[in-house]
Gaussian input, Z-matrix of N, CA and C with variables (Angstrom, degrees):
# hf/3-21g

backbone

0 1
 N
 C     1     B1
 C     2     B2     1     A1
 N     3     B3     2     A2     1     D1
 C     4     B4     3     A3     2     D2
 C     5     B5     4     A4     3     D3
 N     6     B6     5     A5     4     D4
 C     7     B7     6     A6     5     D5
 C     8     B8     7     A7     6     D6
 N     9     B9     8     A8     7     D7
 C    10    B10     9     A9     8     D8
 C    11    B11    10    A10     9     D9
 N    12    B12    11    A11    10    D10
 C    13    B13    12    A12    11    D11
 C    14    B14    13    A13    12    D12
 N    15    B15    14    A14    13    D13
 C    16    B16    15    A15    14    D14
 C    17    B17    16    A16    15    D15
 N    18    B18    17    A17    16    D16
 C    19    B19    18    A18    17    D17
 C    20    B20    19    A19    18    D18
 N    21    B21    20    A20    19    D19
 C    22    B22    21    A21    20    D20
 C    23    B23    22    A22    21    D21
 N    24    B24    23    A23    22    D22
 C    25    B25    24    A24    23    D23
 C    26    B26    25    A25    24    D24
 N    27    B27    26    A26    25    D25
 C    28    B28    27    A27    26    D26
 C    29    B29    28    A28    27    D27
 N    30    B30    29    A29    28    D28
 C    31    B31    30    A30    29    D29
 C    32    B32    31    A31    30    D30
 N    33    B33    32    A32    31    D31
 C    34    B34    33    A33    32    D32
 C    35    B35    34    A34    33    D33
 N    36    B36    35    A35    34    D34
 C    37    B37    36    A36    35    D35
 C    38    B38    37    A37    36    D36
 N    39    B39    38    A38    37    D37
 C    40    B40    39    A39    38    D38
 C    41    B41    40    A40    39    D39
 N    42    B42    41    A41    40    D40
 C    43    B43    42    A42    41    D41
 C    44    B44    43    A43    42    D42
 N    45    B45    44    A44    43    D43
 C    46    B46    45    A45    44    D44
 C    47    B47    46    A46    45    D45
 N    48    B48    47    A47    46    D46
 C    49    B49    48    A48    47    D47
 C    50    B50    49    A49    48    D48
 N    51    B51    50    A50    49    D49
 C    52    B52    51    A51    50    D50
 C    53    B53    52    A52    51    D51
 N    54    B54    53    A53    52    D52
 C    55    B55    54    A54    53    D53
 C    56    B56    55    A55    54    D54
 N    57    B57    56    A56    55    D55
 C    58    B58    57    A57    56    D56
 C    59    B59    58    A58    57    D57
 N    60    B60    59    A59    58    D58
 C    61    B61    60    A60    59    D59
 C    62    B62    61    A61    60    D60
 N    63    B63    62    A62    61    D61
 C    64    B64    63    A63    62    D62
 C    65    B65    64    A64    63    D63
 N    66    B66    65    A65    64    D64
 C    67    B67    66    A66    65    D65
 C    68    B68    67    A67    66    D66
 N    69    B69    68    A68    67    D67
 C    70    B70    69    A69    68    D68
 C    71    B71    70    A70    69    D69
 N    72    B72    71    A71    70    D70
 C    73    B73    72    A72    71    D71
 C    74    B74    73    A73    72    D72
 N    75    B75    74    A74    73    D73
 C    76    B76    75    A75    74    D74
 C    77    B77    76    A76    75    D75
 N    78    B78    77    A77    76    D76
 C    79    B79    78    A78    77    D77
 C    80    B80    79    A79    78    D78
 N    81    B81    80    A80    79    D79
 C    82    B82    81    A81    80    D80
 C    83    B83    82    A82    81    D81
 N    84    B84    83    A83    82    D82
 C    85    B85    84    A84    83    D83
 C    86    B86    85    A85    84    D84
 N    87    B87    86    A86    85    D85
 C    88    B88    87    A87    86    D86
 C    89    B89    88    A88    87    D87
 N    90    B90    89    A89    88    D88
 C    91    B91    90    A90    89    D89
 C    92    B92    91    A91    90    D90
 N    93    B93    92    A92    91    D91
 C    94    B94    93    A93    92    D92
 C    95    B95    94    A94    93    D93
 N    96    B96    95    A95    94    D94
 C    97    B97    96    A96    95    D95
 C    98    B98    97    A97    96    D96
 N    99    B99    98    A98    97    D97
 C   100   B100    99    A99    98    D98
 C   101   B101   100   A100    99    D99
 N   102   B102   101   A101   100   D100
 C   103   B103   102   A102   101   D101
 C   104   B104   103   A103   102   D102
 N   105   B105   104   A104   103   D103
 C   106   B106   105   A105   104   D104
 C   107   B107   106   A106   105   D105
 N   108   B108   107   A107   106   D106
 C   109   B109   108   A108   107   D107
 C   110   B110   109   A109   108   D108
 N   111   B111   110   A110   109   D109
 C   112   B112   111   A111   110   D110
 C   113   B113   112   A112   111   D111
 N   114   B114   113   A113   112   D112
 C   115   B115   114   A114   113   D113
 C   116   B116   115   A115   114   D114
 N   117   B117   116   A116   115   D115
 C   118   B118   117   A117   116   D116
 C   119   B119   118   A118   117   D117
 N   120   B120   119   A119   118   D118
 C   121   B121   120   A120   119   D119
 C   122   B122   121   A121   120   D120
 N   123   B123   122   A122   121   D121
 C   124   B124   123   A123   122   D122
 C   125   B125   124   A124   123   D123
 N   126   B126   125   A125   124   D124
 C   127   B127   126   A126   125   D125
 C   128   B128   127   A127   126   D126
 N   129   B129   128   A128   127   D127
 C   130   B130   129   A129   128   D128
 C   131   B131   130   A130   129   D129
 N   132   B132   131   A131   130   D130
 C   133   B133   132   A132   131   D131
 C   134   B134   133   A133   132   D132
 N   135   B135   134   A134   133   D133
 C   136   B136   135   A135   134   D134
 C   137   B137   136   A136   135   D135
 N   138   B138   137   A137   136   D136
 C   139   B139   138   A138   137   D137
 C   140   B140   139   A139   138   D138
 N   141   B141   140   A140   139   D139
 C   142   B142   141   A141   140   D140
 C   143   B143   142   A142   141   D141
 N   144   B144   143   A143   142   D142
 C   145   B145   144   A144   143   D143
 C   146   B146   145   A145   144   D144
 N   147   B147   146   A146   145   D145
 C   148   B148   147   A147   146   D146
 C   149   B149   148   A148   147   D147
 N   150   B150   149   A149   148   D148
 C   151   B151   150   A150   149   D149
 C   152   B152   151   A151   150   D150
 N   153   B153   152   A152   151   D151
 C   154   B154   153   A153   152   D152
 C   155   B155   154   A154   153   D153
 N   156   B156   155   A155   154   D154
 C   157   B157   156   A156   155   D155
 C   158   B158   157   A157   156   D156
 N   159   B159   158   A158   157   D157
 C   160   B160   159   A159   158   D158
 C   161   B161   160   A160   159   D159
 N   162   B162   161   A161   160   D160
 C   163   B163   162   A162   161   D161
 C   164   B164   163   A163   162   D162
 N   165   B165   164   A164   163   D163
 C   166   B166   165   A165   164   D164
 C   167   B167   166   A166   165   D165
 N   168   B168   167   A167   166   D166
 C   169   B169   168   A168   167   D167
 C   170   B170   169   A169   168   D168
 N   171   B171   170   A170   169   D169
 C   172   B172   171   A171   170   D170
 C   173   B173   172   A172   171   D171
 N   174   B174   173   A173   172   D172
 C   175   B175   174   A174   173   D173
 C   176   B176   175   A175   174   D174
 N   177   B177   176   A176   175   D175
 C   178   B178   177   A177   176   D176
 C   179   B179   178   A178   177   D177
 N   180   B180   179   A179   178   D178
 C   181   B181   180   A180   179   D179
 C   182   B182   181   A181   180   D180
 N   183   B183   182   A182   181   D181
 C   184   B184   183   A183   182   D182
 C   185   B185   184   A184   183   D183
 N   186   B186   185   A185   184   D184
 C   187   B187   186   A186   185   D185
 C   188   B188   187   A187   186   D186
 N   189   B189   188   A188   187   D187
 C   190   B190   189   A189   188   D188
 C   191   B191   190   A190   189   D189
 N   192   B192   191   A191   190   D190
 C   193   B193   192   A192   191   D191
 C   194   B194   193   A193   192   D192
 N   195   B195   194   A194   193   D193
 C   196   B196   195   A195   194   D194
 C   197   B197   196   A196   195   D195
 N   198   B198   197   A197   196   D196
 C   199   B199   198   A198   197   D197
 C   200   B200   199   A199   198   D198
 N   201   B201   200   A200   199   D199
 C   202   B202   201   A201   200   D200
 C   203   B203   202   A202   201   D201
 N   204   B204   203   A203   202   D202
 C   205   B205   204   A204   203   D203
 C   206   B206   205   A205   204   D204
 N   207   B207   206   A206   205   D205
 C   208   B208   207   A207   206   D206
 C   209   B209   208   A208   207   D207
 N   210   B210   209   A209   208   D208
 C   211   B211   210   A210   209   D209
 C   212   B212   211   A211   210   D210
 N   213   B213   212   A212   211   D211
 C   214   B214   213   A213   212   D212
 C   215   B215   214   A214   213   D213
 N   216   B216   215   A215   214   D214
 C   217   B217   216   A216   215   D215
 C   218   B218   217   A217   216   D216

   B1=1.4502
   B2=1.5258
   B3=1.3271
   B4=1.4625
   B5=1.5229
   B6=1.3415
   B7=1.4567
   B8=1.5268
   B9=1.3490
   B10=1.4767
   B11=1.5284
   B12=1.3199
   B13=1.4602
   B14=1.5215
   B15=1.3138
   B16=1.4735
   B17=1.5309
   B18=1.3339
   B19=1.4640
   B20=1.5279
   B21=1.3261
   B22=1.4631
   B23=1.5169
   B24=1.3269
   B25=1.4625
   B26=1.5274
   B27=1.3222
   B28=1.4613
   B29=1.5284
   B30=1.3213
   B31=1.4591
   B32=1.5257
   B33=1.3334
   B34=1.4582
   B35=1.5283
   B36=1.3314
   B37=1.4689
   B38=1.5347
   B39=1.3395
   B40=1.4589
   B41=1.5217
   B42=1.3071
   B43=1.4581
   B44=1.5171
   B45=1.3065
   B46=1.4556
   B47=1.5149
   B48=1.3226
   B49=1.4620
   B50=1.5156
   B51=1.3201
   B52=1.4538
   B53=1.5195
   B54=1.3264
   B55=1.4701
   B56=1.5296
   B57=1.3274
   B58=1.4666
   B59=1.5358
   B60=1.3320
   B61=1.4622
   B62=1.5220
   B63=1.3266
   B64=1.4648
   B65=1.5230
   B66=1.3270
   B67=1.4629
   B68=1.5355
   B69=1.3072
   B70=1.4691
   B71=1.5211
   B72=1.3281
   B73=1.4567
   B74=1.5277
   B75=1.3301
   B76=1.4616
   B77=1.5138
   B78=1.3122
   B79=1.4617
   B80=1.5290
   B81=1.3255
   B82=1.4640
   B83=1.5300
   B84=1.3181
   B85=1.4601
   B86=1.5302
   B87=1.3189
   B88=1.4630
   B89=1.5212
   B90=1.3260
   B91=1.4586
   B92=1.5270
   B93=1.3216
   B94=1.4604
   B95=1.5348
   B96=1.3332
   B97=1.4720
   B98=1.5250
   B99=1.3179
   B100=1.4521
   B101=1.5267
   B102=1.3258
   B103=1.4670
   B104=1.5388
   B105=1.3150
   B106=1.4626
   B107=1.5244
   B108=1.3248
   B109=1.4648
   B110=1.5341
   B111=1.3319
   B112=1.4667
   B113=1.5289
   B114=1.3182
   B115=1.4587
   B116=1.5265
   B117=1.3206
   B118=1.4627
   B119=1.5189
   B120=1.3241
   B121=1.4588
   B122=1.5208
   B123=1.3252
   B124=1.4659
   B125=1.5233
   B126=1.3274
   B127=1.4591
   B128=1.5296
   B129=1.3323
   B130=1.4573
   B131=1.5185
   B132=1.3247
   B133=1.4542
   B134=1.5291
   B135=1.3173
   B136=1.4498
   B137=1.5154
   B138=1.3192
   B139=1.4579
   B140=1.5248
   B141=1.3260
   B142=1.4645
   B143=1.5296
   B144=1.3243
   B145=1.4717
   B146=1.5338
   B147=1.3165
   B148=1.4736
   B149=1.5244
   B150=1.3154
   B151=1.4702
   B152=1.5193
   B153=1.3123
   B154=1.4587
   B155=1.5195
   B156=1.3154
   B157=1.4739
   B158=1.5271
   B159=1.3118
   B160=1.4682
   B161=1.5192
   B162=1.3129
   B163=1.4554
   B164=1.5209
   B165=1.3072
   B166=1.4565
   B167=1.5221
   B168=1.3263
   B169=1.4656
   B170=1.5262
   B171=1.3156
   B172=1.4623
   B173=1.5272
   B174=1.3062
   B175=1.4581
   B176=1.5226
   B177=1.3286
   B178=1.4674
   B179=1.5270
   B180=1.3249
   B181=1.4588
   B182=1.5308
   B183=1.3281
   B184=1.4606
   B185=1.5184
   B186=1.3182
   B187=1.4652
   B188=1.5288
   B189=1.3338
   B190=1.4703
   B191=1.5283
   B192=1.3152
   B193=1.4684
   B194=1.5219
   B195=1.3172
   B196=1.4655
   B197=1.5220
   B198=1.3119
   B199=1.4644
   B200=1.5348
   B201=1.3253
   B202=1.4666
   B203=1.5246
   B204=1.3256
   B205=1.4657
   B206=1.5212
   B207=1.3136
   B208=1.4685
   B209=1.5216
   B210=1.3110
   B211=1.4698
   B212=1.5160
   B213=1.3381
   B214=1.4553
   B215=1.5281
   B216=1.3226
   B217=1.4774
   B218=1.5056
   A1=112.09
   A2=116.86
   A3=118.51
   A4=112.04
   A5=117.56
   A6=119.53
   A7=112.44
   A8=120.06
   A9=119.04
   A10=112.39
   A11=116.88
   A12=120.12
   A13=110.76
   A14=116.84
   A15=120.74
   A16=111.39
   A17=116.19
   A18=120.23
   A19=111.08
   A20=116.56
   A21=120.52
   A22=109.96
   A23=115.56
   A24=120.05
   A25=111.48
   A26=117.63
   A27=119.49
   A28=112.52
   A29=117.78
   A30=119.98
   A31=113.49
   A32=116.88
   A33=120.11
   A34=113.22
   A35=115.75
   A36=120.84
   A37=112.45
   A38=115.64
   A39=119.69
   A40=109.06
   A41=115.44
   A42=121.02
   A43=107.27
   A44=117.30
   A45=121.14
   A46=110.26
   A47=115.09
   A48=121.89
   A49=106.57
   A50=116.76
   A51=120.20
   A52=112.08
   A53=116.89
   A54=120.49
   A55=110.55
   A56=117.76
   A57=120.64
   A58=110.76
   A59=116.95
   A60=120.71
   A61=110.43
   A62=116.06
   A63=120.80
   A64=110.41
   A65=116.16
   A66=120.40
   A67=110.55
   A68=116.96
   A69=120.91
   A70=110.17
   A71=117.35
   A72=121.41
   A73=110.39
   A74=117.41
   A75=121.32
   A76=112.40
   A77=116.77
   A78=121.25
   A79=111.01
   A80=116.54
   A81=119.69
   A82=111.49
   A83=116.88
   A84=119.83
   A85=110.67
   A86=117.91
   A87=121.49
   A88=110.35
   A89=117.37
   A90=121.50
   A91=111.94
   A92=116.71
   A93=121.32
   A94=111.10
   A95=115.22
   A96=122.57
   A97=113.34
   A98=116.68
   A99=120.73
   A100=107.90
   A101=118.32
   A102=119.48
   A103=111.25
   A104=115.44
   A105=121.11
   A106=112.84
   A107=117.21
   A108=119.10
   A109=111.25
   A110=117.34
   A111=120.19
   A112=110.98
   A113=116.16
   A114=119.88
   A115=110.17
   A116=116.37
   A117=121.01
   A118=110.49
   A119=116.31
   A120=121.57
   A121=111.39
   A122=117.60
   A123=121.91
   A124=112.11
   A125=116.24
   A126=120.01
   A127=111.55
   A128=116.38
   A129=120.04
   A130=113.27
   A131=116.67
   A132=120.22
   A133=109.64
   A134=117.10
   A135=121.76
   A136=112.54
   A137=115.86
   A138=120.92
   A139=108.20
   A140=116.81
   A141=120.73
   A142=111.87
   A143=117.51
   A144=120.36
   A145=111.97
   A146=116.43
   A147=119.77
   A148=109.02
   A149=116.45
   A150=121.29
   A151=110.12
   A152=117.00
   A153=120.99
   A154=111.34
   A155=116.48
   A156=120.45
   A157=112.23
   A158=116.77
   A159=119.80
   A160=114.91
   A161=118.31
   A162=118.80
   A163=113.26
   A164=118.32
   A165=120.53
   A166=111.02
   A167=117.20
   A168=121.44
   A169=112.44
   A170=117.87
   A171=120.48
   A172=113.43
   A173=118.00
   A174=118.99
   A175=109.58
   A176=118.29
   A177=119.98
   A178=112.01
   A179=116.77
   A180=120.06
   A181=110.26
   A182=117.05
   A183=121.10
   A184=111.67
   A185=117.37
   A186=121.79
   A187=110.11
   A188=117.00
   A189=120.36
   A190=110.98
   A191=117.16
   A192=120.54
   A193=110.08
   A194=116.84
   A195=120.80
   A196=110.71
   A197=117.30
   A198=121.67
   A199=110.94
   A200=116.19
   A201=120.38
   A202=111.21
   A203=116.77
   A204=120.03
   A205=110.98
   A206=116.93
   A207=120.40
   A208=111.09
   A209=117.05
   A210=120.41
   A211=113.15
   A212=116.72
   A213=119.39
   A214=113.15
   A215=117.53
   A216=120.45
   A217=111.27
   D1=-17.50
   D2=-178.35
   D3=-69.57
   D4=-36.42
   D5=-177.81
   D6=-61.59
   D7=-49.49
   D8=178.28
   D9=-60.43
   D10=-36.14
   D11=178.48
   D12=-62.42
   D13=-42.93
   D14=177.87
   D15=-64.42
   D16=-39.67
   D17=178.67
   D18=-62.51
   D19=-44.94
   D20=178.98
   D21=-61.16
   D22=-44.48
   D23=-178.87
   D24=-63.90
   D25=-43.37
   D26=-176.12
   D27=-76.14
   D28=-40.31
   D29=-176.89
   D30=-78.68
   D31=-37.27
   D32=-175.95
   D33=-101.56
   D34=-8.05
   D35=179.55
   D36=57.71
   D37=40.39
   D38=175.36
   D39=-127.28
   D40=149.55
   D41=175.77
   D42=-78.89
   D43=117.55
   D44=-176.05
   D45=-132.37
   D46=133.04
   D47=172.67
   D48=-137.78
   D49=141.58
   D50=-179.50
   D51=-61.28
   D52=-26.60
   D53=178.04
   D54=-61.85
   D55=-28.47
   D56=177.65
   D57=-60.55
   D58=-36.35
   D59=178.71
   D60=-65.82
   D61=-38.84
   D62=177.73
   D63=-63.13
   D64=-44.26
   D65=-179.83
   D66=-65.64
   D67=-39.91
   D68=177.88
   D69=-61.85
   D70=-44.02
   D71=178.14
   D72=-58.90
   D73=-49.88
   D74=-179.33
   D75=-60.86
   D76=-42.17
   D77=-179.91
   D78=-65.53
   D79=-44.91
   D80=-179.47
   D81=-65.23
   D82=-39.18
   D83=178.13
   D84=-65.92
   D85=-38.26
   D86=177.43
   D87=-64.99
   D88=-41.01
   D89=179.45
   D90=-66.15
   D91=-23.54
   D92=178.03
   D93=-88.82
   D94=13.01
   D95=177.90
   D96=60.62
   D97=37.35
   D98=174.15
   D99=-64.57
   D100=132.27
   D101=178.77
   D102=-54.21
   D103=139.33
   D104=-174.07
   D105=-55.10
   D106=-42.33
   D107=-176.60
   D108=-66.87
   D109=-32.21
   D110=177.46
   D111=-73.31
   D112=-41.35
   D113=178.39
   D114=-64.06
   D115=-41.91
   D116=177.56
   D117=-57.32
   D118=-44.68
   D119=179.27
   D120=-64.03
   D121=-45.74
   D122=-179.01
   D123=-64.63
   D124=-34.38
   D125=-179.20
   D126=-81.08
   D127=-13.81
   D128=179.19
   D129=77.91
   D130=21.67
   D131=179.20
   D132=-77.67
   D133=137.43
   D134=178.49
   D135=-80.71
   D136=-15.95
   D137=-177.66
   D138=-135.84
   D139=129.17
   D140=-176.78
   D141=-63.78
   D142=-22.09
   D143=178.96
   D144=-63.16
   D145=-31.31
   D146=176.99
   D147=-64.48
   D148=-46.02
   D149=178.74
   D150=-61.31
   D151=-44.96
   D152=-179.51
   D153=-63.23
   D154=-40.14
   D155=-176.76
   D156=-68.62
   D157=-45.81
   D158=-171.55
   D159=-95.06
   D160=-20.44
   D161=-174.54
   D162=-121.17
   D163=-50.15
   D164=-176.82
   D165=-68.52
   D166=-51.26
   D167=-175.24
   D168=-67.19
   D169=-27.57
   D170=-174.54
   D171=-94.43
   D172=-4.58
   D173=179.61
   D174=-75.02
   D175=153.19
   D176=177.44
   D177=-55.45
   D178=-37.62
   D179=177.62
   D180=-63.75
   D181=-42.62
   D182=177.95
   D183=-63.34
   D184=-38.47
   D185=178.64
   D186=-67.51
   D187=-39.75
   D188=177.24
   D189=-62.97
   D190=-41.85
   D191=178.14
   D192=-62.18
   D193=-44.36
   D194=177.97
   D195=-61.01
   D196=-45.64
   D197=179.73
   D198=-59.76
   D199=-45.68
   D200=179.31
   D201=-62.99
   D202=-40.57
   D203=178.29
   D204=-63.33
   D205=-42.31
   D206=-179.91
   D207=-67.18
   D208=-38.41
   D209=179.69
   D210=-69.42
   D211=-24.35
   D212=-179.57
   D213=-85.32
   D214=-3.00
   D215=178.31
   D216=-70.35

């Protein structure tokens, strides 16, 4: 997998790692309100807190929920 990554980097002049695709998938699924336990399973996380930390809390929807909660205090 390293060779295609180097080719993408050299030909397109962009920093590319396959892990970025995984993160994009997780973020998009979180933004589509995928239930946390299903997203955790799809991402292969052993602990749902990892999913919550990196995908649920950082999605625009998660940020809006946080903002609304803070404003209602």
